[in-house]
ZAZA-782665 format. One line per field, with one value per residue (C-alpha): residue number from 0; residue in one letter; x, y, z. Coordinates in Angstrom, 1 decimal, decimal comma. Layout:
<rs>
fitor	NUM/...
timar	A/...
px	X/...
py	Y/...
pz	Z/...
</rs>
This chain:
<rs>
fitor	0/1/2/3/4/5/6/7/8/9/10/11/12/13/14/15/16/17/18/19/20/21/22/23/24/25/26/27/28/29/30/31/32/33/34/35/36/37/38/39/40/41/42/43/44/45/46/47/48/49/50/51/52/53/54/55/56/57/58/59/60/61/62/63/64/65/66/67/68/69/70/71/72/73/74/75/76/77/78/79/80/81/82/83/84/85/86/87/88/89/90/91/92/93/94/95/96/97/98/99/100/101/102/103/104/105/106/107/108/109/110/111/112/113/114/115/116/117/118/119/120/121/122/123/124/125/126/127/128/129/130/131/132/133/134/135/136/137/138/139/140/141/142/143/144/145/146/147/148/149/150/151/152/153/154/155/156/157/158/159/160/161/162/163/164/165/166/167/168/169/170/171/172/173/174/175/176/177/178/179/180/181/182/183/184/185/186/187/188/189/190/191/192/193/194/195/196/197/198/199/200/201/202/203/204/205/206/207/208/209/210/211/212/213/214/215/216/217/218/219/220/221/222/223/224/225/226/227/228/229/230/231/232/233/234/235/236/237/238/239/240/241/242/243/244/245/246/247/248/249/250/251/252/253/254/255/256/257/258/259/260/261/262/263/264/265/266/267/268/269/270/271/272/273/274/275/276/277/278/279/280/281/282/283/284/285/286/287/288/289/290/291/292/293/294/295/296/297/298/299/300/301/302/303/304/305/306/307/308/309/310/311/312/313/314/315/316/317/318/319/320/321/322/323/324/325/326/327/328/329/330/331/332/333/334/335/336/337/338/339/340/341/342/343/344/345/346/347/348/349/350/351/352/353/354/355/356/357/358/359/360/361/362/363/364/365/366/367/368/369/370/371/372/373/374/375/376/377/378/379/380/381/382/383/384/385/386/387/388/389/390/391/392/393/394/395/396/397/398/399/400/401/402/403/404/405/406/407/408/409/410/411/412/413/414/415/416/417/418/419/420/421/422/423/424/425/426/427/428/429/430/431/432/433/434/435/436/437/438/439/440/441/442/443/444/445/446/447/448/449/450/451/452/453/454/455/456/457/458/459/460/461/462/463/464/465/466/467/468/469/470
timar	M/K/L/E/L/Q/V/K/L/K/Q/T/I/A/P/Q/L/I/Q/S/L/R/M/L/Q/M/P/L/L/K/L/E/Q/T/L/R/Q/E/L/S/I/N/P/L/L/E/E/V/E/T/P/L/E/P/E/E/G/E/N/V/S/S/E/E/E/R/S/N/D/S/Q/L/S/E/I/N/W/D/D/Y/L/G/D/D/I/G/Y/K/V/K/A/Q/K/E/Q/E/E/E/Q/F/E/S/A/P/A/F/E/E/T/L/Y/D/H/L/L/E/Q/L/N/L/N/K/L/T/K/E/E/Y/E/I/G/E/Y/I/I/G/N/I/D/E/N/G/Y/L/S/C/P/L/E/E/I/I/N/T/L/K/C/D/P/Q/T/A/Q/K/M/L/S/L/I/Q/G/F/D/P/P/G/V/G/V/R/D/L/R/E/S/L/L/M/Q/L/S/G/K/N/L/K/D/S/L/A/Y/K/I/V/D/E/H/L/S/E/L/D/K/K/T/I/S/Q/L/A/K/S/L/K/T/D/F/E/E/V/Q/E/A/L/E/I/I/K/G/L/S/P/K/P/A/A/G/R/F/M/T/G/A/V/A/I/I/P/D/L/I/V/E/K/I/G/E/E/Y/V/V/F/H/N/D/K/N/V/P/S/L/R/I/N/P/T/Y/K/E/L/V/K/K/D/S/K/A/P/P/E/T/K/E/Y/V/K/K/K/L/D/Q/A/R/W/L/V/N/A/L/N/Q/R/R/T/T/M/V/K/V/M/E/A/I/V/E/E/Q/K/E/F/F/E/E/G/P/S/F/I/K/P/L/I/M/E/T/I/A/N/K/V/G/M/H/V/A/T/V/S/R/V/S/N/D/K/Y/V/Q/T/P/L/G/I/F/E/I/R/Y/F/F/N/S/G/L/L/K/D/N/G/E/E/L/S/K/R/N/V/K/N/M/I/E/E/F/I/K/K/E/N/P/S/A/P/L/S/D/Q/E/I/L/K/L/L/K/E/E/G/I/H/I/A/R/R/T/V/T/K/Y/R/E/E/L/K/I/L/P/A/R/F/R/K/R/V/V/E/N/E/D/E/V/G/A
px	-18,9/-22,1/-24,4/-28,0/-30,9/-32,7/-35,8/-35,9/-37,3/-34,9/-35,6/-33,8/-33,8/-34,8/-32,3/-34,9/-35,2/-31,5/-31,3/-34,1/-32,3/-29,0/-30,7/-32,5/-29,3/-27,5/-27,3/-28,3/-24,7/-24,0/-27,3/-26,5/-23,1/-24,7/-27,3/-24,5/-22,7/-25,8/-26,3/-22,8/-23,1/-26,8/-27,5/-31,3/-31,2/-30,8/-31,0/-33,6/-33,6/-37,2/-38,6/-41,5/-44,2/-45,5/-49,0/-51,8/-52,4/-48,9/-47,1/-43,7/-43,7/-47,2/-47,8/-48,9/-45,6/-43,5/-45,2/-44,5/-40,7/-40,1/-41,2/-39,5/-42,1/-45,0/-43,5/-45,3/-42,2/-44,1/-45,2/-41,6/-40,0/-42,6/-41,1/-43,3/-42,7/-40,3/-39,0/-38,0/-38,4/-40,4/-41,2/-44,9/-44,6/-42,6/-39,9/-39,0/-35,3/-33,6/-31,1/-28,0/-25,3/-22,0/-19,6/-17,2/-13,6/-11,3/-10,2/-7,4/-7,9/-5,7/-4,2/-3,3/-1,8/0,4/1,4/2,5/4,8/6,1/7,1/9,3/11,6/14,4/13,4/14,3/11,6/11,0/10,8/8,3/6,1/6,1/5,3/2,5/1,0/1,2/-0,5/-3,2/-4,0/-4,4/-8,0/-9,8/-9,0/-5,3/-4,8/-3,0/-5,8/-3,8/-0,7/2,7/3,4/0,5/2,0/5,4/3,8/1,7/4,6/7,2/9,5/12,3/10,9/13,5/12,7/8,9/9,5/11,7/8,9/6,3/8,5/9,0/5,2/4,5/6,6/4,3/1,6/-0,8/1,0/0,2/-0,8/0,0/-0,2/-1,8/-3,7/-4,6/-1,6/0,8/-1,0/-0,9/2,8/3,6/1,8/3,7/7,0/6,2/5,7/9,2/7,5/9,0/10,5/7,4/5,0/2,3/4,3/4,9/1,1/0,1/2,9/2,3/-1,1/-3,4/-5,8/-6,2/-7,2/-10,9/-10,5/-8,3/-8,6/-5,9/-4,8/-4,5/-2,5/-0,2/0,4/1,2/3,6/5,0/4,4/2,2/-1,5/-0,8/1,8/-0,6/-3,4/-1,2/-0,1/-3,7/-4,5/-1,8/-3,2/-6,7/-5,3/-4,2/-6,5/-7,5/-8,1/-5,2/-6,7/-10,5/-12,3/-9,2/-9,5/-12,1/-12,9/-12,9/-15,4/-18,5/-21,2/-24,7/-27,6/-30,9/-32,8/-36,1/-37,8/-40,4/-42,5/-45,3/-48,2/-51,1/-51,4/-49,9/-46,3/-45,8/-42,8/-41,3/-38,5/-35,6/-34,7/-33,5/-30,0/-31,2/-30,9/-34,1/-34,2/-36,1/-35,8/-33,8/-36,2/-33,3/-33,6/-37,4/-37,0/-34,6/-37,3/-40,4/-42,0/-41,2/-37,7/-34,9/-32,6/-30,9/-32,3/-29,0/-29,6/-33,2/-32,0/-29,3/-31,9/-34,3/-31,6/-30,7/-34,4/-34,9/-32,0/-33,4/-36,9/-35,4/-33,5/-36,6/-38,6/-35,9/-35,8/-39,6/-39,5/-36,8/-38,8/-42,0/-40,3/-38,3/-41,3/-43,5/-41,0/-40,4/-44,2/-44,4/-41,5/-43,1/-46,3/-44,5/-42,3/-45,0/-44,0/-40,4/-41,5/-44,0/-41,9/-38,3/-35,5/-36,0/-39,4/-38,0/-39,4/-38,0/-38,5/-37,2/-37,1/-39,3/-42,2/-41,9/-41,4/-44,7/-46,4/-45,6/-45,7/-42,0/-39,1/-36,8/-33,9/-35,7/-36,2/-32,5/-31,5/-33,7/-32,1/-28,4/-26,4/-29,6/-30,6/-33,9/-34,4/-36,9/-38,1/-35,7/-32,7/-31,1/-31,0/-29,8/-32,9/-31,3/-31,4/-35,1/-34,5/-33,3/-33,7/-35,7/-35,0/-37,6/-37,7/-38,8/-42,3/-42,7/-42,1/-40,2/-37,3/-35,2/-31,4/-31,6/-33,7/-31,1/-28,4/-30,4/-30,6/-26,9/-26,3/-28,6/-26,9/-23,5/-24,9/-26,0/-22,9/-20,6/-17,7/-15,2/-16,3/-17,7/-19,7/-17,7/-19,4/-20,0/-21,8/-23,9/-24,8/-26,1/-28,2/-29,7/-30,5/-32,3/-34,5/-35,2/-32,9/-30,5/-27,6/-24,0/-21,2/-19,5/-22,8/-22,7/-19,2/-20,2/-23,2/-21,0/-18,4/-21,1/-22,3/-18,6/-18,4/-15,0/-14,3/-14,7/-11,0/-11,0/-14,2/-13,0/-12,7/-10,9/-11,8/-9,5/-10,8/-11,4/-13,7/-16,2/-16,7/-20,1/-21,1
py	43,4/43,1/40,7/40,3/37,9/36,4/34,2/31,8/28,4/25,5/22,0/19,3/15,6/13,7/11,1/8,4/9,3/9,4/5,9/4,7/6,0/4,4/1,0/1,2/1,8/-1,2/-4,5/-7,5/-8,5/-5,0/-4,9/-8,1/-6,7/-3,5/-5,3/-7,5/-4,4/-2,8/-6,0/-5,7/-2,1/-1,8/-3,9/-3,5/-5,5/-9,3/-11,9/-14,7/-18,0/-18,0/-14,7/-13,3/-11,3/-8,0/-8,3/-7,2/-3,4/-2,7/0,1/1,0/4,4/5,6/9,3/8,6/6,8/9,5/12,2/10,2/10,0/13,4/12,3/9,3/8,7/8,5/5,8/2,5/0,4/-2,9/-2,2/-2,5/-4,8/-7,6/-11,1/-12,0/-8,9/-9,4/-7,0/-8,6/-7,8/-10,9/-12,2/-12,4/-16,1/-18,9/-19,9/-23,5/-24,2/-24,0/-26,5/-24,7/-26,3/-26,9/-24,0/-24,4/-25,2/-22,3/-20,7/-18,2/-14,7/-13,0/-10,9/-14,0/-15,7/-12,7/-12,1/-15,7/-15,2/-12,0/-13,8/-16,1/-13,3/-11,9/-8,3/-5,4/-4,0/-1,0/-3,3/-5,6/-2,7/-1,3/-4,7/-5,3/-1,9/-2,5/-5,9/-4,3/-2,0/-4,8/-5,4/-8,7/-8,7/-8,4/-4,7/-2,1/0,2/3,3/4,9/4,0/7,7/7,9/4,9/6,6/9,9/8,0/5,9/8,7/6,0/5,8/5,7/3,2/0,9/1,2/0,4/-2,6/-4,0/-3,5/-5,3/-8,1/-8,5/-8,4/-11,5/-13,4/-15,9/-15,3/-14,0/-10,3/-9,4/-5,9/-4,2/-0,8/-1,5/-4,2/-3,7/-4,1/-7,2/-8,9/-8,0/-9,4/-12,6/-13,0/-12,3/-15,0/-17,4/-16,4/-14,8/-11,3/-11,6/-13,0/-11,5/-11,7/-9,4/-6,9/-6,9/-6,2/-3,6/-1,6/-2,5/-3,4/-0,6/-1,7/-5,3/-4,6/-2,2/-4,0/-7,3/-10,0/-9,0/-5,4/-6,3/-8,5/-5,7/-3,2/-5,8/-6,8/-10,5/-13,4/-13,8/-17,2/-15,8/-13,0/-15,6/-17,7/-14,7/-13,7/-17,2/-16,8/-13,4/-14,9/-17,4/-14,6/-13,3/-9,6/-10,0/-12,1/-12,9/-13,0/-16,2/-17,8/-16,5/-15,9/-12,3/-11,3/-13,6/-11,6/-13,3/-12,4/-12,9/-11,7/-9,1/-10,0/-13,2/-13,2/-16,4/-17,3/-18,5/-19,5/-16,9/-14,1/-13,1/-12,5/-10,5/-11,6/-10,0/-12,5/-11,9/-15,4/-14,1/-11,0/-11,4/-11,7/-8,8/-8,0/-5,9/-7,6/-8,3/-8,3/-4,5/-4,6/-4,3/-1,3/1,0/0,1/3,0/1,4/0,6/2,0/2,4/5,9/8,4/8,3/4,6/5,1/7,9/5,5/2,8/5,2/6,4/2,8/2,0/4,9/3,7/0,2/1,5/3,6/0,6/-1,5/1,2/1,6/-2,2/-2,2/0,8/-0,9/-4,1/-2,2/0,1/-2,6/-4,9/-2,1/-1,0/-4,6/-5,2/-2,2/-3,4/-6,8/-5,2/-3,0/-5,9/-8,6/-9,8/-10,3/-12,7/-14,5/-14,7/-14,2/-11,6/-10,7/-9,2/-6,7/-3,2/0,3/1,4/4,4/4,9/7,9/5,7/3,4/6,4/7,9/4,6/3,9/7,6/7,8/10,0/8,8/8,9/6,3/4,0/4,4/3,4/0,3/-0,6/-0,1/-3,2/-5,1/-8,4/-10,3/-14,0/-14,8/-17,9/-16,9/-16,5/-13,9/-10,3/-7,0/-4,9/-2,2/-4,7/-4,0/-0,3/0,6/3,6/3,3/4,3/5,7/4,4/6,7/5,1/6,0/2,4/2,3/-0,2/-1,0/-1,1/-4,9/-5,0/-3,0/-5,4/-8,3/-6,7/-6,1/-9,8/-10,9/-8,7/-10,2/-13,8/-13,2/-11,3/-12,6/-14,3/-13,1/-9,5/-9,1/-6,0/-3,0/-1,0/1,8/-0,7/-2,0/1,7/2,0/-1,1/0,2/3,5/1,6/0,1/3,6/3,5/6,4/6,0/7,0/4,8/4,6/3,3/0,5/-0,3/-0,3/-2,6/-5,0/-5,2/-5,8/-8,7/-10,0/-9,9/-9,2/-6,4/-7,1/-7,7/-10,6/-12,1/-12,4/-15,9/-16,0/-18,2/-19,9/-18,0/-14,4/-14,1/-16,2/-13,4/-11,7/-14,3
pz	25,7/27,7/29,5/28,5/29,0/26,0/25,8/22,9/22,0/21,6/20,5/22,6/22,3/25,5/26,7/26,2/22,5/22,1/23,5/21,3/18,2/19,2/19,8/16,5/14,6/16,2/14,3/16,4/17,5/18,6/20,5/22,3/23,3/24,6/26,7/28,2/29,1/30,7/32,7/34,1/35,2/36,3/39,4/38,9/35,6/35,5/32,9/33,2/31,5/30,4/28,9/30,9/29,3/30,8/32,3/30,1/30,1/31,5/29,8/31,3/29,5/30,4/31,1/34,7/35,5/33,9/35,9/39,1/38,4/39,9/43,4/44,9/47,6/45,1/42,9/43,1/43,2/43,3/39,7/38,6/41,2/41,3/41,1/38,1/36,0/33,2/30,5/27,3/23,6/22,5/19,1/18,2/17,6/19,1/16,5/16,3/16,8/13,4/12,2/11,1/9,1/10,8/10,7/7,7/8,4/8,8/5,5/5,6/4,2/1,7/4,5/6,5/3,4/2,6/6,2/6,5/3,5/4,9/8,2/6,2/5,3/7,4/7,8/10,1/12,3/10,0/6,9/8,6/9,7/6,2/4,7/7,2/6,4/2,6/3,1/5,1/2,2/-0,4/-1,2/-1,7/-5,4/-4,8/-5,7/-3,6/-2,6/-2,0/-3,7/-2,4/-1,8/0,6/2,6/2,7/4,0/6,5/8,0/7,4/6,1/3,6/0,0/-1,2/1,7/0,9/-2,8/-1,8/0,4/-2,2/-4,8/-2,3/-1,7/-5,4/-5,7/-3,2/-4,1/-5,7/-8,8/-9,6/-6,0/-4,6/-8,0/-8,7/-12,0/-14,5/-16,7/-13,8/-12,6/-16,0/-16,4/-13,0/-13,8/-17,1/-15,3/-12,8/-15,7/-17,1/-20,1/-19,8/-23,2/-24,9/-27,4/-24,8/-22,5/-25,2/-26,1/-22,5/-22,0/-25,2/-26,6/-23,7/-24,4/-28,0/-27,4/-27,6/-30,5/-33,0/-34,7/-34,5/-38,1/-37,1/-34,0/-36,0/-38,5/-35,7/-34,0/-37,4/-36,7/-37,9/-37,2/-35,5/-33,1/-32,0/-31,5/-29,3/-27,3/-26,8/-25,5/-22,9/-21,9/-21,6/-19,1/-16,8/-14,0/-14,1/-10,3/-9,1/-5,7/-6,5/-5,4/-3,8/-0,3/2,3/3,1/6,7/8,4/9,5/11,3/10,0/12,3/10,8/12,9/11,3/10,0/7,2/6,9/4,7/6,8/4,6/2,0/4,1/4,8/8,5/10,0/13,3/15,3/15,7/19,4/20,2/21,0/22,9/26,6/28,5/31,0/34,2/37,2/39,9/42,9/45,3/45,6/46,3/50,1/49,8/48,2/50,1/52,0/55,4/54,3/56,5/53,6/53,5/51,1/49,1/48,5/47,3/45,0/43,6/43,0/41,4/39,0/38,0/37,7/35,3/33,2/33,1/32,1/29,3/28,1/28,0/26,3/23,7/23,0/22,6/20,3/18,2/17,8/16,9/14,4/12,6/12,3/11,1/8,4/7,2/6,9/4,7/2,6/2,2/1,1/-1,5/-2,8/-2,8/-6,3/-5,1/-2,4/-4,7/-7,9/-7,0/-7,1/-10,7/-9,9/-7,4/-8,2/-7,7/-4,1/-2,2/1,6/1,4/0,1/3,2/5,5/4,3/4,5/8,1/9,2/10,1/9,1/6,3/8,7/10,9/7,9/7,0/10,5/10,2/6,9/7,6/8,6/9,3/7,7/7,2/6,8/4,1/2,3/-0,5/1,7/3,9/2,5/3,8/4,4/2,2/-0,7/-1,1/-1,8/-5,2/-7,4/-10,5/-14,1/-16,4/-20,0/-22,8/-22,8/-19,1/-17,8/-14,6/-14,2/-11,1/-11,2/-11,0/-14,1/-16,0/-14,8/-16,0/-19,4/-19,5/-18,6/-21,4/-24,0/-23,1/-23,2/-26,8/-28,0/-30,7/-28,8/-31,5/-31,1/-27,5/-26,7/-25,2/-22,5/-25,1/-27,3/-24,4/-23,7/-27,2/-26,9/-23,7/-25,4/-28,1/-25,4/-24,1/-21,1/-20,7/-18,3/-18,3/-19,6/-16,3/-14,8/-17,4/-16,3/-12,7/-13,3/-15,3/-12,6/-10,0/-12,1/-12,0/-15,8/-17,3/-19,8/-23,5/-24,2/-21,7/-23,1/-26,6/-28,1/-31,4/-34,3/-36,8/-39,8/-39,0/-42,1/-40,1/-37,6/-38,1/-40,6
</rs>
């Protein structure tokens, strides 16, 4: 072991840059909370009713001011503590007050609905905790999102008690909730209709995977029963929900406030920063007398005020940087997606973050921070900024399509399908290949599910005479 001196270059990030990056990453609600917190801990910041604009030519982050920060006596405090100097991220245009619809009446979530039913049962403390944990792991479609074994290991509870609570919850409304897969969901729904001994139950239990592969006649032969009975059983199965809770309950209410606003003014689209809910900040003039040159305030007090002033200035600079960056990125997006804004969502084109980053002279990571969890209000509605970025697919002829174009094609294929023999995902894949589009089968399934289209076996509509199929 030994001690030695080394000289090396090391890149560090200034505190101001760190703060700017954090501010840029925050959605509007989080930003508002952060500013409220800063207002509560920094006495040099205060909120004003009317936003005040900085005087022309003022730049709170100029090189001259930064060089003076090291010497307290040389700081021109009046530049920052004047009564008429305000610091506020302002929009470039006064927005008229928008008329919002009244907030909808409270609608309970699936979690609330299940928890209410759990409370109606006489349970031990352990049983209730297990039941509450299971309900917390049921997704918005009604499926248990993690294996029961994982719940047992996490809670370190008795396996039999966990299974008991799962069985109890699976008996709650809506029928089929708390199951692990489609088959279990359908079986639970049939049991709830007292159809456990029915042909429909037997078909789901033993032949579910064959429904989109066999005709009714083939199923009847396998089950050794009549065509009409199988047809009636399939009608019962069609009346079941593959997603028992889908569409019935509100998901967790999340307030969406757009960070940016895009408006068409004349023939141009203009981007504004939506800062109506952002507190208007300025330096509190109460501390002005404490830091004047002839002030009798102790050096410790002046140092404290200087420290808080630095923090306030960094905050203001970060807010200004956030506004400038977000507006600049959105302007580039509008320019690239002009057809979307003119013609509608079906005209969105492939766009990657790197394209925008190169266009505005920023790093891709910066564009990503602007896009994540941020929303923009447009003449076509409110969209997540990330919505405008989507990878493209190349056709055999070199034409580039966006993911959304491919989804539209899948939707059109399904609209034109034979209702007695709906297209499977594999058949849709073949049709896409004929159009020169090469993607994986699992991608077709993913796009179909995102379009909220059921699998082929649930889209099948039987006809009275099977010989008519394909006629």
